[in-house]
Backbone as CSV, one residue per row, in Angstrom:
resi,resn,N_x,N_y,N_z,CA_x,CA_y,CA_z,C_x,C_y,C_z
1,MET,0.916,-1.080,-0.007,-0.028,-0.023,0.000,0.869,1.192,-0.014
2,VAL,0.459,2.191,-0.774,1.221,3.441,-0.844,0.248,4.522,-0.302
3,HIS,0.804,5.390,0.681,0.040,6.460,1.160,0.828,7.705,1.139
4,SER,0.216,8.739,1.642,0.820,10.101,1.515,2.151,10.165,2.202
5,ALA,3.014,11.043,1.828,4.278,11.155,2.463,4.154,11.935,3.806
6,GLY,3.025,12.577,3.922,2.656,13.261,5.149,2.190,12.319,6.297
7,ILE,2.132,11.138,6.018,1.654,10.152,7.102,3.015,9.230,7.459
8,GLN,3.210,9.098,8.798,4.212,8.381,9.255,3.846,6.910,9.134
9,ASP,4.808,6.053,8.687,4.549,4.572,8.308,3.893,3.890,9.705
10,ARG,4.379,4.214,10.861,3.886,3.560,12.026,2.539,4.020,12.325
11,ASP,2.091,5.220,11.844,0.712,5.650,12.125,-0.309,4.912,11.203
12,ASP,0.223,4.587,10.037,-0.787,3.970,9.176,-0.493,2.329,8.966
13,ALA,0.267,1.872,10.044,0.523,0.462,10.048,-0.723,-0.444,10.303
14,LYS,-1.531,-0.014,11.039,-2.758,-0.953,11.359,-3.571,-1.238,10.093
15,PRO,-4.070,-0.121,9.373,-4.689,-0.514,8.131,-4.025,-1.310,7.053
16,VAL,-2.664,-1.016,7.099,-1.820,-1.822,6.164,-1.781,-3.286,6.565
17,LEU,-1.435,-3.567,7.766,-1.437,-4.861,8.368,-2.864,-5.516,8.261
18,THR,-3.954,-4.810,8.416,-5.202,-5.569,8.344,-5.447,-5.928,6.995
19,THR,-5.213,-5.093,5.911,-5.256,-5.433,4.576,-4.391,-6.632,4.162
20,LEU,-3.182,-6.683,4.627,-2.157,-7.702,4.344,-2.733,-9.089,4.880
21,VAL,-3.289,-9.092,6.055,-3.835,-10.327,6.611,-5.048,-10.752,5.979
22,ALA,-5.877,-9.795,5.499,-7.135,-10.079,4.733,-6.684,-10.798,3.417
23,ARG,-5.729,-10.262,2.869,-5.316,-10.864,1.427,-4.558,-12.199,1.548
24,PHE,-3.859,-12.379,2.625,-3.040,-13.477,2.727,-3.382,-14.025,4.191
25,PRO,-4.497,-14.733,4.262,-4.934,-15.243,5.706,-3.932,-16.331,6.197
26,GLU,-3.203,-16.964,5.479,-2.247,-17.949,5.831,-0.945,-17.432,6.541
27,LEU,-0.843,-16.125,6.387,0.373,-15.501,6.862,0.284,-15.426,8.414
28,GLN,1.331,-15.950,9.038,1.373,-16.098,10.506,2.449,-15.074,11.204
29,ARG,3.437,-14.891,10.450,4.695,-14.008,11.082,4.966,-12.973,10.191
30,ILE,5.079,-11.755,10.655,5.350,-10.533,9.938,6.648,-9.866,10.616
31,TRP,7.446,-9.610,9.780,8.768,-8.943,10.196,8.463,-7.473,9.885
32,ALA,9.068,-6.647,10.895,9.056,-5.182,10.900,10.271,-4.619,11.272
33,ASP,10.518,-3.346,10.854,11.506,-2.625,11.350,11.393,-2.108,12.756
34,GLY,12.488,-1.751,13.423,12.348,-1.339,14.882,11.494,-0.075,15.148
35,GLU,11.210,0.654,13.958,10.246,1.709,14.113,8.831,1.305,14.625
36,TYR,8.422,0.078,14.296,7.236,-0.577,14.769,7.042,-1.264,16.004
37,ALA,8.120,-1.143,16.829,8.071,-1.741,18.142,7.003,-1.070,19.160
38,GLY,6.722,-1.822,20.137,5.902,-1.119,21.034,4.521,-1.600,21.009
39,LYS,3.576,-0.621,21.111,2.094,-1.025,21.120,1.600,-1.799,19.861
40,LEU,2.245,-1.620,18.831,1.732,-2.310,17.497,2.025,-3.768,17.715
41,VAL,3.021,-4.272,18.284,3.280,-5.802,18.540,2.090,-6.237,19.214
42,THR,1.723,-5.542,20.397,0.618,-6.136,21.221,-0.770,-6.101,20.347
43,TRP,-0.965,-4.961,19.493,-2.100,-4.983,18.784,-2.218,-6.062,17.751
44,VAL,-1.111,-6.346,17.149,-1.080,-7.450,16.123,-1.492,-8.737,16.702
45,THR,-0.833,-8.947,17.848,-1.156,-10.295,18.683,-2.576,-10.409,19.073
46,ALA,-3.073,-9.325,19.584,-4.391,-9.259,20.185,-5.541,-9.329,18.982
47,VAL,-5.424,-8.391,18.065,-6.411,-8.212,17.052,-6.228,-9.010,15.821
48,LEU,-5.119,-9.116,15.326,-4.863,-9.902,14.108,-4.449,-11.387,14.453
49,GLN,-4.156,-11.610,15.630,-3.691,-12.972,16.077,-2.648,-13.514,15.216
50,ARG,-1.546,-12.636,14.928,-0.460,-12.911,14.277,0.800,-12.638,15.179
51,THR,1.964,-12.911,14.644,3.190,-12.504,15.448,3.901,-11.465,14.721
52,LEU,4.149,-10.310,15.293,5.039,-9.305,14.619,6.366,-9.322,15.300
53,VAL,7.389,-9.677,14.353,8.654,-9.858,14.878,9.538,-8.519,14.497
54,ILE,10.045,-7.803,15.435,10.811,-6.675,15.200,12.347,-7.088,14.822
55,VAL,12.669,-6.737,13.664,14.021,-6.849,13.247,14.990,-5.738,13.499
56,LYS,15.824,-5.765,14.342,16.689,-4.597,14.708,18.123,-4.929,14.315
57,ARG,18.820,-3.804,14.072,20.265,-3.999,13.804,20.958,-4.284,15.085
58,PRO,21.956,-5.107,15.066,22.607,-5.486,16.387,23.431,-4.272,16.890
59,ARG,23.382,-4.143,18.135,24.080,-3.076,18.878,25.557,-3.098,18.658
60,HIS,26.021,-1.993,18.760,27.494,-1.823,18.615,28.153,-2.313,17.335
61,THR,27.542,-2.211,16.300,27.938,-2.570,14.982,28.368,-1.233,14.190
62,GLN,29.497,-1.431,13.569,29.985,-0.254,12.768,29.936,-0.582,11.329
63,GLY,29.572,0.433,10.457,29.555,0.184,8.984,28.389,-0.715,8.581
64,PHE,28.456,-0.987,7.348,27.361,-1.802,6.778,27.382,-3.284,7.258
65,GLN,26.188,-3.787,7.663,26.190,-5.118,7.994,24.718,-5.722,7.577
66,VAL,24.718,-6.874,6.857,23.566,-7.369,6.331,22.764,-7.951,7.615
67,VAL,21.498,-7.395,7.709,20.664,-7.892,8.823,19.545,-8.781,8.212
68,GLN,19.497,-10.033,8.825,18.607,-11.001,8.362,17.205,-10.410,8.184
69,TRP,16.491,-10.749,7.059,15.150,-10.420,6.588,15.091,-9.024,6.293
70,ARG,15.791,-8.048,6.815,15.675,-6.632,6.356,16.304,-6.388,5.057
71,TRP,17.362,-7.191,4.714,18.027,-6.860,3.358,17.098,-7.141,2.265
72,ILE,15.897,-8.117,2.465,15.083,-8.280,1.447,14.253,-7.119,1.025
73,VAL,13.871,-6.359,2.125,13.062,-5.070,1.659,14.047,-4.205,1.109
74,GLU,15.252,-3.939,1.519,16.181,-2.950,0.872,16.466,-3.321,-0.442
75,HIS,16.573,-4.663,-0.812,16.998,-5.113,-2.059,15.821,-4.767,-3.047
76,THR,14.526,-5.011,-2.487,13.282,-4.782,-3.358,13.341,-3.306,-3.619
77,PHE,13.545,-2.413,-2.676,13.417,-0.960,-2.918,14.562,-0.635,-4.106
78,GLY,15.741,-1.288,-4.007,16.770,-1.106,-5.009,16.273,-1.520,-6.532
79,TRP,15.541,-2.649,-6.519,14.907,-3.157,-7.806,13.946,-2.067,-8.277
80,LEU,12.977,-1.497,-7.444,11.992,-0.629,-7.848,12.667,0.709,-8.371
81,ASN,13.779,1.214,-7.592,14.440,2.409,-8.117,14.990,2.338,-9.424
82,ARG,15.272,1.012,-9.928,15.642,0.905,-11.366,14.598,1.343,-12.372
83,SER,13.383,1.367,-11.895,12.383,1.755,-12.804,12.356,3.214,-12.864
84,ARG,12.571,3.739,-14.063,12.705,5.280,-14.175,11.481,6.025,-13.549
85,ARG,10.363,5.589,-13.853,9.116,6.120,-13.403,9.001,6.259,-11.833
86,LEU,9.684,5.327,-11.169,9.640,5.126,-9.606,10.837,5.869,-8.986
87,SER,11.931,6.141,-9.783,13.011,6.706,-9.138,12.821,8.089,-8.551
88,LYS,11.777,8.720,-9.027,11.341,10.001,-8.412,9.764,9.942,-8.447
89,ASN,9.135,10.222,-7.503,7.615,10.090,-7.253,6.919,11.491,-7.711
90,PHE,6.419,11.561,-8.851,5.708,12.872,-9.178,4.274,12.501,-9.340
91,GLU,3.725,11.323,-9.005,2.339,11.051,-9.000,1.469,11.747,-7.947
92,ALA,0.338,12.247,-8.403,-0.594,12.887,-7.591,-1.471,12.061,-6.603
93,LEU,-1.708,10.867,-7.162,-2.575,9.903,-6.242,-1.604,8.775,-5.835
94,PRO,-1.914,8.283,-4.540,-1.134,6.950,-4.122,-1.410,5.895,-4.898
95,GLU,-2.636,5.827,-5.433,-3.059,4.613,-6.255,-2.327,4.498,-7.507
96,THR,-1.989,5.544,-8.121,-1.173,5.592,-9.322,0.252,4.949,-8.977
97,THR,0.905,5.505,-7.988,2.160,4.855,-7.510,2.087,3.349,-7.209
98,GLU,1.006,2.957,-6.614,0.725,1.548,-6.395,0.728,0.753,-7.788
99,ALA,0.001,1.274,-8.698,0.026,0.783,-9.973,1.379,0.731,-10.655
100,TRP,2.233,1.647,-10.513,3.655,1.756,-11.131,4.425,0.726,-10.350
101,VAL,4.260,0.470,-9.087,5.007,-0.425,-8.290,4.728,-1.862,-8.779
102,ARG,3.315,-2.234,-9.137,3.006,-3.450,-9.604,3.584,-3.693,-11.008
103,ILE,3.564,-2.694,-11.810,4.088,-2.820,-13.194,5.532,-3.077,-13.076
104,ALA,6.334,-2.464,-12.239,7.810,-2.619,-12.110,8.084,-4.004,-11.658
105,MET,7.232,-4.524,-10.716,7.555,-5.941,-10.100,7.148,-7.001,-11.230
106,ILE,5.997,-6.710,-12.006,5.673,-7.601,-13.070,6.821,-7.625,-14.066
107,GLN,7.414,-6.557,-14.558,8.496,-6.467,-15.451,9.619,-7.365,-14.931
108,LEU,10.056,-7.147,-13.670,11.169,-7.941,-12.938,10.844,-9.429,-12.985
109,MET,9.563,-9.778,-12.626,9.341,-11.269,-12.666,9.296,-11.863,-14.156
110,VAL,8.829,-10.996,-15.132,8.766,-11.565,-16.522,10.156,-11.803,-17.041
111,ARG,11.091,-10.765,-16.743,12.458,-10.938,-17.051,13.006,-12.086,-16.543
112,ARG,12.812,-12.330,-15.358,13.463,-13.629,-14.682,12.973,-14.783,-15.241
113,LEU,11.603,-14.936,-15.534,11.037,-16.059,-15.980,11.522,-16.276,-17.569
114,ALA,11.747,-15.293,-18.256,12.153,-15.425,-19.676,13.563,-15.903,-19.679
115,ALA,14.400,-15.501,-18.720,15.730,-15.886,-18.542,15.912,-17.404,-18.306
116,ARG,15.022,-17.965,-17.785,14.921,-19.441,-17.422,14.763,-20.329,-18.545
117,THR,14.023,-19.737,-19.586,13.618,-20.607,-20.675,14.706,-20.485,-21.774
């Protein structure tokens, strides 16, 4: 889901997670950044009956270090930024940006599938 840049991610997390669980009911574990720690973990357990795992960077680390599960999101953002249309967001509506994200990911999947044949 894409929303306005004026909304903090943690403030819009409940509707996003509710939609996620509705679309993928078999989903049991959700990984999230340290930004989402606190009351949201309790809310996910109580309301959605799922487990929200907070993935934090290890303390006292210097420089770049791959953090398990977090690199997947960062890698995906890198793929999306290869799409010229998504490298800078000039869209007026969040729905338009969501559509371009889907198009970019479809292109990525088609290229990978074509490379296998």
